[in-house]
N, C-alpha and C positions, 0 to 999 in steps of 0.2 A: 326695329331697336339700333341704334348707330354702334359702329363698332367702339366709340368711347366708351358708350356707356355699357355695354357688354365686359368689360373690364372690371366693372365694377361688383359688386358683391352683393347680392340679392338681398343680403340679411346687412345692415350698414350699421346695427347696433356697432355702441362702442366697445362693449365687453367681446364680442366677436372678434371684429378689428384688432384689438389689444392682443386677444389670446391667439389668432393668425399670424401676425407679427411676430410674436414672444414665441411660437415652435417653429417658424422658419428660422430665425437666428440661434435659437437653440443648435437644431439641425444641421444646419450652416458649418457651427463653432465643432459641432462633432464629425463633420464629414472632412472639415478641414486638419483639424485636429491628428485625424490619426493619420495623414503624411508625415507630422513633423515626428509624433513618438515612436513610429515606427522604423524611421531612421534612428535615430537613438539606439533603439534595442536590437539592431541586427547584428551586433558583434554579441550579446547575449543569447540571441538565438540560435548564432553559431555553433555556439560553446554550448549548449543544452542539447542540441539534438545531433544525434550519432549520423556522421558522414554527411555533413552539410560542409559544402565549399561555398567559396566567397559566388562563384558563377551562379550555384543553385539557390543560395542568399540570395541574389540578386532577382530573381524571380518572387519572391513576398513582397517586394515595392513593384516591380513589372506588371506580377500577375493583374494587380489592382487598376494599375496606369491603363492597359492594354484595353480590360474590359471597361474602365471607363470611356476612354478615348473612343469604342467601337460601337457602344451604347449610348453616346448625348446625344446623338441627333436623331435615332429610335425613340427614346424617352422621351422627347418633345413632342416627336409627334402621332406616341403614346397618349401623352396629357393633352393634343388639342383634339384628339379623337373619343379619349375615353373618360376625360375628366382631370385636371389636373389635380384636385384634393385626391382624389383616387391614388392618383398615381405616385402623389408625394407621400400619402401614405403608405402606398406598398413598399416605396422605395424604402422605408424608415424599417418595416418589417423586415426586409431582406436586408438590409445594414446590421440592423441590432442582432440577426438571428445568425448572421453568417459571421459578427464579431465573437457570439457566444461559440461555434465551433470552432474557429481560429484558435481561441481561449486555452481549448483539449486538445488540440489536432497534436495527433502522437509522434505526426515524423513531418519531415519535410515535404513533401510529395503533397499529403495532406492539407499541411498548411495552407499554401499552395493554390490548389483548389479551392480553398475558402476563401482566400483572396482574392482570387477570380469573381467569387460569388458576393463578396463585400464590394468589388467592382460594380458589379451589376446595379447592385444596389444605391451605389453612391451616385452613379450617374443619372438613376430614377431621382433622387432627392436634389440632385444639385440642380438639372435641368428644373423641375419643378416648383423647386425651392423660390426663385428669381421672379417666376409666374404668376406662384401665390401670392408673393408677397406685393408687386404691382395689381393683384386683382381685388384687393382689400385697402388698395391704398389710393385717397382721392387722387385727381389728376394735376393738381399744382403742389403736392406732395411727392409725387413720383422719383423725384433726381433725389432728392432726400433720402430716401428709402432706400435707393439704390446703394446712395453710399455707403449707409449705416449696413447693406447687406456684407458690401465689400470691406466695412472694418469690420467686422467680426472676423470675417476669413484671415485679415493681417492681423486682429488678436490672436486669433488659433496660432498662427503661426510665429508672433513675439514670445507666446507663452508655452507652446509645445514643443521645443528642445528640453525646458527645466522641466515640465510637467510628466514627459517621455524618462530624461534621467531619475526620477523620484520613483516612478513606478517601476523602472526596473532594478530598483534595490531590490521592490517585495520579490519582484517575479517579475519574468519577460512578458507575462499570458497579462498580465495586468492590464500592456498597454491597447488589449482586447477590451477585456473584461469592462474597463471605464466608459465604455458604450454602453455597456446594458443598462443601467439606469440612466443616463441621459436620453437613452432611445426610447425607453420606456415611458417616460415622461410624455416626449415628444409624441410616442404614437398616441397616448390617453388623450392629450389635449386635442391633437388633432381631431380623432375621435368624436370629442365629445365638445369640443367649442369651436371649430375652425369649418368658415363658412362652405357650405357643398357646391361644387362647379359642376353642372352637367357637360359629358364631351359633347361635340358635335358630329354627328355618323356622316357629314361629305368631306372627314376629313380623310384622305388617303390612310392603310392599313401602313404602319411602321413595315422598311425592307429588310426583317430579318437577315434572311441570306446574305445581303450585302454586308450589313454586319458584322457576320459571321466570316464571310470572307475576307475583310479589312481586317479584321482581330487575329485571324492563322497568316496575314501578309507582313503585320505590326511583328507578332512574335517570331516568325522566321528570320524578319528582317535582324532582332535584337540577335536570337540566337546566333544564325552567322555572324555577326560582331563579335559573338563571345567566343565561338568556336575555332574559327579560320585561322587568326594569328595562332592560337594555343595548338591548335590539331594539324594546322595543313587539311588540303583536300581529302580526307578521309570520305569514307561511302556515307556516313552520317550527314557529314556536312555539306558531301555532295547533294544527298536527298534533301535538304535544310534552304540549301538556294531554290533548289528546283520548285520546293512547294513554294519559297517568295516568288520567283517569277509566276507560275499558276497561277497564286491566290490571288497577285497583283493585277496580272491580266483578265482573268474570269472576272475581278470588282471591276476594273475598266468598262470592259464590256458590257458588262451586267448595269453599270453608271449611262452609260450612250445609249441603252437599247432599253430600260427599263422606264414605263409609265413615268412610275414620281420617283427614283431614284434619289440614293440616301445623299448622297451629293452628287448635284443637278452641275452635270459639264459647265452651263452655263453661267455657273460662278468665276469659273476660271476663265471666259471670255471677258471678264470686266476688267479695265485697264487698271491696275494695279493691284489687284487684289490676290495674283499669283505672287508677287513679291511680297506683300505681306507676311502672306501664309510662311513663304519659305522663310522668312526673317523671323516670325514667331515660332517654328520649330527648330532652328538652329541654335538663337538664343536660349530655347527651353531647356536646349540641349548641357548646352552652358552651365543653366542652372541646377539640371541634374546631377551633373557632374560635382560640381560644387557644395551640393547640399549631402549628397553620400561621401566623398573624399574628405570632408573637416569631419564627420563625425568617425571615418574610419583612423583616419591619420590625429584625433585626441585621445582615442582609445587601443589604439594598435602601435603608433610611433611613439605618441608622449606616455600613454598609459594611463589616463585619469581612468577616474572612476565613473559610471554612466550620469550620477547627479551633477559631475564637476562637468563632463564635457557639456551636459544640456546648458547649465549657465554660461560655460563659456560660449558656446555656440548661439545664445540667446541674441547679442547685440546684433547680427546678421540680418535674420527677420525683423526684429524691434526697429531697425532701420527705414524698412518697407513702407509701412504706417506714417511714421516720423515723414521720412519725404513724401509720401503722397499728400498728407496735409498741408506740408509748403508751399506744394505745386499749389493744390487748390485755391492757396489765400495769394501768393505773389504768381503766379504763373499762367495769369489768365490770358494775357497779351501772348503769350509765345505758344506759336502752335505746335501740337501734341506729337509730329514727327519731328522735330525738333531735341525734343526729350527725348524722344527714342533715340536719336543718335547720341546723344550725349551720354545717355543712359548704357550703351554699347561700350564707349568707351571708357565710363569710370569703370562699369563689371571687368573687360577687359585688362583695364592698367591692375588693378585689385589681383586678379590672378596672376600676371608678371610678377606684383608684389611677392607673391607665396613664392613662387620658384626662385627668385634671385635672394631671398632672406632667409629662405627657410634651414632651419637646422635641427637637429635629430636630439637636439638637445631642447629643454624646456624655454621658451624663450615666446609667449603669449602676447605681451603688452607690443612688441617689434615685428612678430611676423604675420601670427596668426588674426590677431585684431583687427589692423589697418586692412587687412583682405576681406572679412567679414564686411566692415564697416562699407568699404567700396562696394562690395558686392550686393550687400543690401542697400544700399544708395541706387546705384544700378538696375536693381531689378525696380526699385520704385518707382524710378524713369522711366522704365521702359515699357515692363506690363501692360499698366493700363494704357496707357499712352498710345502703345501700339494697339492695342484695341480698340481704342477710339478712331486712330486712324483707320480700321479694317471695315469699324461699323460706317462709318461716314462713306466710305465707297459704295455702299451697298444699296441699290434703291429697295424704297418699301417692301415690296412684295418679296425680296430675299433676305431681310435683315433677320429672320430668324433661324435659317437654315445656316445664313453665311456666317452669323454668330458662332453657330455649332460650330460647324468647320474650325474657324478660328481654334477654340477651343480644345475640338479635336487633334489641329496640330501641336496644340501646345501639350497635351499629354503624350503623344507619340513622342514629342524631341526630347520630351523628360525619360521615358523607358531610354531612347536612344543614348542619353547622357549616361546613363545607369549603366549600361553594356561600355561603354566605353571606358567607364572606371574600372569595373570587373576586368576589363580585354588590359587594360594597360599593367593591372598590378598581376593579373594570373603572367602574364607574358616577361614580367621584371623579378619572379619571385616575392612579390609584395613586396618588392624594396622600397628606398626614398627617390630612387629612378623612376618608379612607376607613378608614384603622385605627380612627381614635375611631366611627365608626359600627358596626364590626365590637364593637369592645369592649365600646358601649353593648349591643348585641344578647346579647353575653356577659354582661353583667352583669345584664342582664334575667333570663337562663335563669338564673343563680344567684339568683338573689330568689326567682324562682316555682318553683325546686326549695325552696327554705323554705315557701312559702307553701305549696304541696302538702303536706308532710311537717307541718306542721304542721295542715290540714285531717284530712289521714289519720289522724294521729296523735287530733283531737277526736272523728273520726266514731268511730273504733273504739273508743276508750275504752278502750285498751290491747292490747284482742284484736289477736290476732296481728304485734302492732308492739313484742314484750317481747323 
C-alpha cells in the first residue's frame, strides 16, 4: 500500500467521514476555547479559593501549557504506534474527566494538578485531531480541511472571552463544566462513527522520560522567573535554579544518546530552524503577556465585570481569523517571512501604544481597543506564517517531529510570558507600573520577532521561506 493510500480511511463512507470531521472540529473548538475562558476566569478563581496569590494562580494557566508542550511530540508518536483514533478518543476522555475534576477542585493546588491532567488530554487531542482529519479527507481536499481545522481554533479564540465572561457570572467552575457535554458528545461520536485506524508496531515507543525532564525544566524555568525577582536568592529559589540546570542538562544528554529522542538534535542543525524556533518562543511569550495582562487590567484596574471583560477583549482575537482570511485572499504572492516581520512590528507597536496611552481612568476606545486590534492583527500575520516558514525548512522525514517542536516552543513561550506578567506585577505591588513593564517586554518580543524574521530572510536568500 502506498503512503498516500495509507492516509485514507479504510471505510470511505460519507457518513463516517462527516462524523469524523465533525468530532475533530468539536474537539478542536473545546480545547482551544479552554485557553481563553480560563484567562478571563483567573480573577474569579483567586477570589473564591482561599490563599490564592497571583503567582499561584498563574499555574492554573501554566500547568496546562507546560503539560501540553512536553507531551505534544509524545502524543504524536503514540498516535503513530497505537492508532490515531485510539489516542484521540483517549485524549477526549482524559480532557473531559480532568475538566470535571477541575470544576470540583477544593483548593488551588488540587486545581493545578487537575489542570496538568487536562493538559495531558489536550496534547493527545491536539496532536491526533489533525492527523485524524487528514486521514478521512481525500488528498485534493486536505488543504481545505487544514484551513477548517485552523479556522475552528480561531473561532474559539474569537468567542472565548465572551463565553468565559458569561460563564464566570454563574460561577468560575462553569468554565470547566462547559467541557463536559461537548466532550461527552465527541467521545460518543468517536466511538460510534469515527473510522478506526490501526497503529504501526514498528514505530518506536514514545520517550516518556525525556518528556518528564522537559516538563520539569520548563516548570523550573517558569518558577525561577516568578521567584527570583521577588524573593532573591533564597534556598528555595537556589533549589529551583539547580533543578532547572539539572533537568535541562539531562534532557540534552538523553536527546543526544537516545536512539529515538523526543527532540532529535538533527533538527537544530537544519539551516534556519533554530532561528524559527527562537522566534516562535519569543513571540509566544509576548502573546502570553498580552492575553493575561489585558484580562487583569480590565478586571483589576478598570473594575470591569467578567461579561464586560469578555466583550472588551473579544476584538483582539477576532482580528486573528479576519487577518488570516485577508492574507489567504490577497497575500499569496508575498513570502510568509515578510508577513512574520510585519506581524512582529504591528504587535510591538500595539504594546507601545498601551504604555503611552494607558490611564487608570476607563478610556477603552483610545487605550485598550487599539492595542487589542494591533495585537490581533500582529498575531494573525505572524503565527500561521511562522509555522509555515518553519515547516518549509523541514525535509519530509522530519516534518512531523519538526512541527511538534515548533508547537512545543509556542507553548513554552506562552508559559514564560505568563510568568513575566506575574513577576512584573508582584515586583511593583500590582501597580500600573507592573503593566507598563510587562507591556514593554511584550513589545520587545514583537520587535525581536521582526528582527529575527528579517535576519532569517536575508540569511536564506529566500530558500525555505517562500
